[in-house]
KOLSEVO-996935 format. One record per residue: residue in three letters; x, y, z of N, C-alpha, C in turn. Coordinates in steps of 0.1 Angstrom, whole numbers, padded with zeros to 4 digits, always signed. Each point is the difference from the previous one (the first is absolute). Layout:
! residues N
ALAXYZXYZXYZ/...
END
This chain:
! residues 275
MET+0095+0149+0108-0012-0007+0007-0012+0003-0009/ILE-0008-0011-0001-0012+0001-0008-0012-0001+0009/ILE-0010+0009-0002-0012+0000+0008-0012-0002-0009/LEU-0008-0010+0002-0012-0003-0008-0013+0003+0009/ILE-0009+0007-0005-0012+0004+0007-0012-0002-0009/GLN-0010-0007+0006-0013+0000-0007-0011+0001+0011/CYS-0010+0008-0003-0011+0002+0010-0012+0007-0007/LYS-0010+0002+0007-0012+0008-0005+0005+0014-0003/ASP-0005+0005-0011+0004+0014-0004-0007+0010+0008/LYS+0007+0011+0003-0007+0012+0006+0009+0012-0003/VAL-0005+0012+0002+0008+0012-0002+0011+0001+0010/GLY+0012+0004-0004+0010+0003+0009+0010-0011+0003/LEU-0001-0012-0007+0009-0011+0003+0014+0003-0004/VAL+0002+0006-0011+0014+0003-0004+0006+0010+0010/ALA-0007+0010+0004+0005+0010+0010+0003-0007+0013/ALA-0009-0010+0004+0002-0006+0013+0013-0009-0001/ILE+0002-0007-0011+0011-0009-0001+0013+0009-0001/SER+0000+0010-0008+0013+0008-0002+0002+0008+0013/GLY-0010+0004+0007+0002+0007+0013+0006-0008+0010/LEU-0004-0013+0001+0006-0009+0010+0015-0003-0003/MET+0002-0002-0013+0014-0002-0004+0009+0012+0003/ALA-0005+0012-0003+0008+0012+0004+0002+0001+0014/LYS-0010-0003+0008+0001+0000+0015+0011-0009+0005/LYS+0001-0012-0007+0010-0010+0004+0014+0003-0006/GLY+0000+0010-0009+0013+0003-0006+0004-0009-0010/ILE-0009-0007-0007+0003-0010-0010-0003+0006-0014/ASN+0011+0001-0008-0001+0006-0013-0007-0010-0010/ILE-0010+0005-0007-0007-0007-0010+0007+0002-0013/ILE+0005-0011-0006+0007+0001-0013-0010+0000-0011/SER-0010-0008+0000-0010+0000-0010-0013-0005+0006/MET-0012+0005-0005-0013-0005+0004-0009-0001-0011/ARG-0006-0011-0002-0010-0002-0010-0014-0004+0007/GLU-0010+0006-0005-0013-0004+0006-0011-0001-0011/TYR-0010-0008+0003-0011-0003-0009-0013-0002+0008/VAL-0011+0005-0005-0013-0002+0006-0009-0007-0010/ASP-0005-0012+0005-0010-0007-0008-0014+0006+0004/THR-0005+0009-0008-0012+0007+0004-0012-0009+0001/GLU-0001-0010-0007-0011-0009+0001+0000-0008+0013/ALA+0012-0004+0004+0001-0007+0013+0003+0009+0012/ASN+0002+0013-0003+0003+0010+0010+0013-0005+0008/ARG+0010-0004-0008+0012-0006+0006+0012+0008-0003/PHE+0008+0003+0010+0013+0008-0002+0012-0009+0000/PHE+0009+0002-0009+0012-0008+0000+0012+0010-0001/ALA+0011-0003+0007+0012+0008+0000+0012-0008+0002/ARG+0011+0003-0008+0013-0006+0002+0010+0011+0002/LEU+0007+0000+0011+0010+0009+0004+0014-0006+0000/ALA+0010+0006-0006+0014-0004+0002+0006+0011+0008/THR+0006-0004+0011+0005+0010+0010+0015-0004+0004/GLU+0006+0009+0007+0012-0003+0007-0002-0011+0010/GLN+0010-0008+0003-0001-0010+0010-0004+0005+0014/TYR-0007-0008+0007-0005+0004+0014+0002-0012+0009/THR+0005+0002+0011+0004-0012+0009-0012-0007+0006/ASP-0012+0006+0002-0011-0007+0006-0011-0001-0010/ALA+0001-0009-0009-0010-0002-0010-0014-0005+0006/PRO+0000-0010+0009-0013-0003+0006-0007+0011+0007/GLY+0008+0008+0007-0005+0012+0007-0006+0010-0009/LEU+0007+0002-0011-0005+0010-0010-0013-0005-0006/GLY-0001-0013-0003-0013-0005-0005-0011+0002+0009/ALA+0002-0002+0013-0011+0002+0010-0004+0015+0001/GLU+0010+0009-0001-0003+0014+0001-0007+0005-0013/LEU+0003-0005-0011-0007+0003-0012-0015-0004+0001/ARG-0003-0011+0006-0014-0005+0001-0008+0010+0009/THR+0007+0007+0009-0008+0009+0008-0005+0012-0007/VAL+0006+0003-0012-0005+0012-0008-0008-0004-0012/LEU-0002-0014-0001-0007-0005-0012-0014-0006+0004/PRO-0009-0003-0009-0012-0006+0003+0002-0014+0007/VAL-0009-0004+0008+0001-0012+0008+0003-0013-0008/ASP-0004+0000-0013+0003-0012-0008+0013+0000-0007/ALA+0009+0009+0004+0012+0002-0008+0010-0012+0002/ILE+0005-0004-0012+0011-0010+0000+0013+0007-0003/VAL+0009-0001+0009+0013+0007-0002+0011-0010+0001/GLU+0009+0000-0010+0012-0009+0000+0012+0009-0001/VAL+0009-0001+0010+0012+0007+0000+0012-0009-0002/SER+0007+0000-0011+0010-0009-0003+0014+0006-0003/PRO+0010-0003+0008+0013+0005-0004+0004-0006-0013/GLU+0006+0007-0009+0003-0005-0013+0010-0011+0001/HIS-0004-0012-0005+0009-0011+0001-0002-0009-0012/GLU+0009-0008-0004-0001-0009-0011-0009-0011+0004/LYS-0011-0003-0008-0009-0010+0003+0006-0014-0003/LYS-0006-0010+0006+0005-0014-0002-0012-0008-0007/ILE+0003-0008-0010-0010-0008-0006+0004-0014-0002/ILE-0011-0008-0001+0002-0015-0003-0008-0001-0013/VAL+0007-0007-0010-0006-0002-0013-0005-0014-0001/LEU-0012-0002-0005-0005-0014-0003-0001-0001-0015/ALA+0005-0011-0005+0000-0002-0015-0003-0015-0003/THR-0003-0003-0012-0002-0013-0005+0010-0004-0010/LYS-0003+0001-0013+0009-0003-0011+0004+0012-0009/GLU-0009+0009-0001+0003+0012-0009+0010+0009+0006/TYR+0010+0003-0008+0012+0007+0005+0000+0015-0001/HIS-0008+0006-0009+0002+0013-0004-0002+0011+0011/CYS-0010-0002+0008-0002+0009+0011+0010-0002+0011/LEU+0003-0012+0003+0010-0003+0011+0013+0005-0004/SER+0005-0002-0013+0013+0004-0004+0001+0015+0000/ASP-0011+0007-0003+0000+0015+0000+0002+0005+0014/ILE-0007-0007+0010+0002+0004+0014+0014-0003+0005/LEU+0006-0011-0004+0013-0004+0004+0011+0010-0005/ILE-0002+0004-0013+0010+0009-0006-0001+0013+0007/ARG-0012+0005+0003-0002+0013+0007+0006-0001+0014/ASN-0003-0011+0006+0006-0002+0014+0015+0000+0000/HIS+0006-0007-0010+0014-0001-0001+0007+0014-0002/PHE-0006+0008-0008+0006+0013-0003-0006+0011+0010/LYS-0008-0004+0010-0005+0009+0010-0009+0011-0006/THR-0008-0004-0009-0010+0010-0006-0014-0005+0003/LEU-0001-0011+0007-0014-0005+0003-0007+0008+0011/GLY+0008+0006+0009-0006+0007+0011-0004-0009+0012/ALA+0005-0012-0001-0003-0010+0011+0011-0011-0001/GLN+0000-0008+0010+0009-0011+0001-0007-0014-0002/VAL+0004-0008-0009-0007-0013-0002+0006-0009+0011/GLN-0008-0005+0009+0005-0009+0010+0002-0014-0004/CYS-0010-0005-0008+0001-0013-0006-0010-0002-0011/VAL+0001-0010-0007-0010-0004-0010-0006-0014+0003/ILE-0013-0001+0000-0006-0013+0003-0007-0004-0013/GLY+0003-0013-0004-0006-0005-0012-0006-0013+0003/ASN-0011-0003-0007-0007-0013+0001+0005-0010-0010/HIS+0010+0005-0009+0008-0008-0009+0014+0004+0002/ASP+0009-0008-0004+0014+0004+0001+0006+0006-0013/THR-0009+0004-0009+0004+0005-0013+0009+0013+0001/LEU-0003+0008+0010+0007+0013+0001+0011+0000+0011/GLU+0003-0011+0005+0010-0001+0010+0014+0005-0005/ASP+0003-0003-0012+0013+0003-0006+0002+0015-0001/ILE-0010+0007-0005+0002+0015-0001+0001+0006+0013/CYS-0007-0005+0010+0002+0006+0014+0014-0002+0005/LYS+0006-0012-0003+0013-0002+0005+0010+0009-0007/LYS-0002+0003-0013+0009+0009-0007+0000+0014+0006/PHE-0011+0004+0006-0001+0013+0007+0002-0001+0015/GLY+0003-0012+0005+0003-0001+0014-0012+0001+0009/ILE-0012-0003-0005-0012+0001+0008-0005-0014+0004/PRO-0002-0002+0013-0005-0013+0004-0013-0004-0007/PHE+0000-0012-0005-0012-0006-0007-0005-0012+0009/LEU-0013+0001+0003-0006-0011+0009-0010-0007-0008/LEU+0001-0013-0002-0010-0007-0007-0011-0005+0009/VAL-0013+0004-0003-0011-0005+0008-0010-0006-0011/SER+0001-0012-0002-0008-0007-0010-0015-0001+0004/HIS-0009+0001-0009-0014-0002+0002-0005-0014-0004/VAL+0009-0007-0006-0003-0013-0006-0005-0010+0011/ASN-0011-0006-0003-0006-0011+0009-0002+0005+0015/LYS-0003+0013+0001-0003+0006+0013-0013+0007-0001/SER-0007+0000+0012-0012+0008+0001+0004+0015+0000/LYS-0009+0009-0003+0002+0014+0000+0005+0004+0014/GLU-0007-0006+0010+0004+0004+0014+0014-0004+0004/LYS+0004-0012-0004+0014-0004+0002+0010+0009-0007/PHE-0003+0002-0013+0009+0008-0008+0002+0014+0006/GLU-0011+0006+0003+0001+0014+0006+0006+0000+0014/SER-0002-0010+0007+0006-0001+0013+0016-0001-0001/GLU+0005-0007-0010+0014-0001-0003+0005+0013-0005/LEU-0008+0007-0008+0003+0013-0006+0002+0010+0011/MET-0010+0000+0009+0000+0009+0012+0012-0002+0008/ALA+0004-0012+0003+0012-0003+0008+0012+0006-0006/VAL+0002-0001-0013+0012+0006-0006-0001+0015+0000/ILE-0011+0006-0002-0002+0015+0000+0004+0005+0014/LYS-0004-0007+0010+0003+0005+0014+0015+0001+0003/GLN+0008-0007-0008+0014+0000+0003+0007+0013-0005/TYR-0007+0008-0008+0006+0012-0005-0008+0013+0003/PRO+0007+0010+0004-0008+0013+0003-0004+0005-0014/HIS-0012+0006+0000-0005+0005-0013-0011+0010+0002/ASP-0001+0009-0010-0011+0010+0000-0011-0004-0009/TYR+0004-0007-0012-0010-0004-0010+0004-0014-0005/LEU-0010-0007-0005+0001-0012-0008-0003+0004-0014/VAL+0009-0003-0009-0003+0003-0015-0002-0013-0007/LEU-0011-0001-0007-0003-0012-0008+0004+0003-0014/ALA+0012-0004-0003+0006+0002-0014-0003-0012-0009/LYS-0013+0000-0004-0006-0011-0008+0000-0013+0008/PHE-0005+0001+0013-0002-0011+0008-0014-0006-0003/MET+0000-0010-0007-0013-0004-0006-0008-0010+0009/ARG-0002+0005+0012-0008-0007+0010-0011+0009+0006/ILE-0012-0005+0002-0010+0008+0007+0002-0002+0015/LEU+0002+0011+0007+0002-0001+0014-0014+0000+0008/SER+0000-0007+0011-0012-0001+0008-0003+0013+0007/PRO-0013+0002+0004-0003+0011+0009+0008+0001+0012/LYS+0002-0011+0007+0008-0001+0012+0014+0006-0002/PHE+0007-0004-0011+0013+0004-0003+0000+0015-0003/VAL-0009+0005-0008-0001+0014-0004-0002+0009+0012/GLU-0009-0005+0009-0003+0008+0012+0012+0002+0009/ALA+0010-0009-0001+0012+0002+0008+0009+0011-0004/PHE-0003+0005-0013+0009+0010-0005-0009+0011-0007/PRO-0008+0007+0008-0010+0010-0006+0007+0011-0007/MET-0003+0001-0013+0005+0011-0009+0015-0001+0000/ARG+0006-0012+0001+0014-0001+0000+0005-0010-0011/ILE-0010-0006-0007+0003-0009-0011-0003+0007-0013/VAL+0010+0001-0009-0002+0007-0013+0001-0010-0011/ASN-0009+0001-0009-0001-0010-0012+0001+0008-0013/ILE+0006-0007-0010+0000+0006-0013-0009-0009-0009/HIS-0010+0006-0006-0009-0008-0008+0002+0004-0015/HIS+0001-0010-0009+0002+0003-0014-0013+0003-0007/SER-0006+0011+0005-0013+0004-0006-0003+0014+0005/PHE-0008+0008-0008-0004+0013+0005-0013-0002+0007/LEU+0002-0003+0013-0012-0003+0009-0009+0012+0000/PRO-0013-0002+0001-0007-0013+0003-0003-0008-0012/ALA+0005+0004-0012-0002-0008-0012+0009-0013+0000/PHE-0006-0011-0004+0008-0012-0002+0007-0005+0013/ALA-0008+0000+0011+0006-0006+0012+0001-0015-0001/GLY+0007-0005+0010+0001-0015+0001+0010-0006-0010/ALA-0002-0012-0005+0010-0007-0008-0001+0004-0015/GLN+0011-0001-0007+0002+0002-0014-0006+0013-0005/PRO+0004+0011+0006-0005+0013-0005+0005+0004-0014/TYR+0011-0005-0004+0005+0003-0014-0009-0007-0010/LYS-0003-0012+0003-0009-0008-0009-0014+0007+0000/GLN-0005+0005+0011-0012+0007+0000+0000+0013-0008/ALA+0012+0007+0002+0001+0013-0007+0001-0002-0015/HIS+0007-0011-0004+0002-0003-0014-0013-0004-0007/GLN-0008-0008+0007-0013-0004-0005-0010+0012-0001/ARG+0002+0010+0009-0009+0012+0000+0005+0010-0010/GLY+0012-0002-0006+0005+0010-0010+0003+0013+0006/VAL+0006+0001+0012+0003+0013+0006+0011+0007-0007/LYS+0000+0013+0002+0010+0009-0006+0010+0005+0010/ILE-0002-0003+0012+0010+0003+0010+0001-0012+0010/ILE+0012-0002+0005+0002-0010+0011+0007+0007+0011/GLY+0000-0005+0012+0006+0007+0011+0004-0009+0011/ALA+0004+0006+0011+0003-0008+0012-0004+0008+0012/THR-0003-0006+0011-0005+0006+0012+0008-0005+0012/ALA+0005+0009+0008+0006-0004+0013-0011+0004+0011/HIS-0002-0009+0009-0011+0002+0010+0003-0007+0013/PHE-0006+0005+0011+0001-0008+0012-0009-0012-0001/VAL+0004-0010+0007-0008-0013+0000-0010+0000+0011/THR-0012-0003-0003-0011-0001+0010-0006-0014-0002/ASN-0011-0002+0007-0007-0013-0001-0008-0001-0013/ASP-0002+0011-0007-0007+0000-0013+0010-0001-0011/LEU+0000-0011-0007+0010-0002-0010+0002+0011-0010/ASP+0012+0006-0001+0003+0010-0010-0008+0013+0002/GLU-0006+0002+0012-0008+0012+0002+0005+0009+0011/GLY+0012-0002+0004+0006+0008+0011+0003+0014-0005/PRO+0002+0010+0009+0003+0014-0004+0011+0001-0010/ILE-0002+0007-0011+0009+0001-0011+0011+0011+0004/ILE+0013-0004-0002+0011+0010+0003+0004+0006-0013/GLU+0002-0007-0011+0005+0005-0012-0005-0008-0012/GLN-0003+0007-0011-0004-0007-0013+0006+0007-0011/GLN+0003-0007-0011+0005+0006-0012-0005-0009-0012/VAL-0001+0006-0012-0005-0007-0011+0010+0003-0012/ILE+0000-0009-0010+0007+0002-0012-0010-0004-0012/PRO+0002+0006-0012-0009-0003-0011+0004-0013-0006/VAL-0010-0008-0005+0002-0012-0008-0010+0001-0012/ASN+0002-0009-0010-0010+0001-0011-0003-0015-0004/HIS-0007-0001-0012-0005-0012-0004+0011-0010-0004/THR+0012+0005-0003+0011-0009-0004+0006-0007+0012/TYR-0002+0004+0012+0006-0006+0012-0006-0014+0002/THR+0008-0010+0001-0004-0013+0005+0000+0000+0015/ILE-0005-0011+0006+0000-0001+0014+0015+0000+0005/SER+0009-0006-0007+0014+0000+0004+0006+0014+0000/ASP-0004+0008-0011+0004+0014+0000-0005+0008+0012/MET-0012-0002+0003-0006+0007+0011+0007-0004+0013/ILE+0003-0012+0002+0007-0005+0012+0014+0006+0001/LYS+0007+0001-0011+0013+0006+0000+0000+0015+0003/ALA-0009+0007-0006-0002+0014+0003-0005+0002+0015/GLY-0008-0009+0004-0006+0001+0013+0010-0002+0011/LYS+0010-0008-0002+0011-0002+0010+0008+0013+0003/GLU+0002+0007-0011+0007+0013+0002-0008+0010+0008/ILE-0013+0001-0003-0008+0010+0008-0002-0005+0014/GLU-0001-0013+0002-0001-0005+0014+0012+0004+0008/LYS+0012-0001-0005+0012+0004+0007-0001+0015+0004/ALA-0004+0008-0010+0000+0015+0002-0011+0003+0011/VAL-0011-0006-0001-0011+0003+0009+0004-0004+0014/LEU+0005-0012+0002+0004-0005+0013+0011+0009+0006/ALA+0010+0004-0008+0011+0009+0005-0006+0013+0005/LYS-0009+0006-0008-0006+0013+0004-0008-0001+0013/ALA-0008-0011+0001-0008-0002+0012+0009-0002+0012/LEU+0010-0008-0001+0009-0002+0011+0007+0013+0004/ASN+0004+0008-0010+0007+0012+0003-0010+0010+0008/MET-0012+0000-0003-0010+0008+0007-0002-0005+0014/LEU+0000-0013+0002-0002-0005+0013+0012+0002+0009/PHE+0012-0002-0006+0012+0001+0008+0003+0014+0004/GLU-0006+0010-0007+0002+0014+0004-0012+0005+0008/ASP-0009-0009+0004-0011+0003+0009-0009+0011-0007/ARG-0004-0003-0012-0008+0009-0008-0015-0005-0003/VAL-0003-0012+0007-0013-0006-0004-0009-0001+0013/PHE-0012+0005-0002-0010-0001+0010-0011-0010-0005/VAL-0006-0007+0009-0011-0009-0004-0013+0004+0008/TYR-0011+0001-0008-0012+0004+0006-0012-0005-0009/ASN-0009-0007+0006-0012-0005-0007+0004-0008-0012/ASN+0010-0009+0001+0004-0009-0011+0006+0008-0012/LYS+0004+0013+0003+0006+0008-0010+0014+0005+0005/THR+0008+0006-0008+0012+0006+0005+0001+0015-0004/VAL+0007+0007+0008+0004+0014-0003+0015-0001-0001/VAL+0006+0003-0011+0015-0001-0002+0005+0014-0003/PHE+0009+0005+0008+0007+0012-0002+0013-0003-0008/GLU+0000+0002-0013+0011-0003-0008+0011+0012+0001/
END
């Protein structure tokens, strides 16, 4: 069982939490905590033995915590995801391979594409592929059709594996902090379109990738994971793109692993990640 807690910080929180767990006879396997001193915010992640009344435990924990406490008690279970993709295969194929060999930490329920380019690889892995084309449709109609397909499958997260469409605020609001995007740039640098071209023109010495939650502000949602690799003046835009695809896969995989293991907190458009 995983317990996530965030609240206003005060003296005695760890003692209060561990005391209640001891009173309930629940063994704590591991506990990580962090205090953001500037925001006076306390974060804790507990891994415990299973407990039959998770909702009741959450309510009891709130009685010993500050009134603003957010408590999530989740029996450990494999998450379910829906992947949205367009034409680029590298991130999707990495997810499908990990899913096939059961190292993803989640179950891919289906893949939704606005082109049929990636249908064949989904069939090879036995994953349903649903085509929802955006061609000659308004954003409202396209997203309405997208939503109708999504509702057919149980899911914890939507993963944008190079889904090259900007989603409307209405769509994003339907999945608060449940849409994960991989951006081929070390945000906030080079946001938006053609980041590799921007990076090449600027003569950068590192390039990177960013996995983040999707919000209504384009490429400005809370960052889950980032990594960089060195480049130099000999790299063409094509070289950067090739190198970038490899780091995009690594960053997305790491971010998803953290999410699926309930290691990510969101607060004030930032994240606290217990690795």
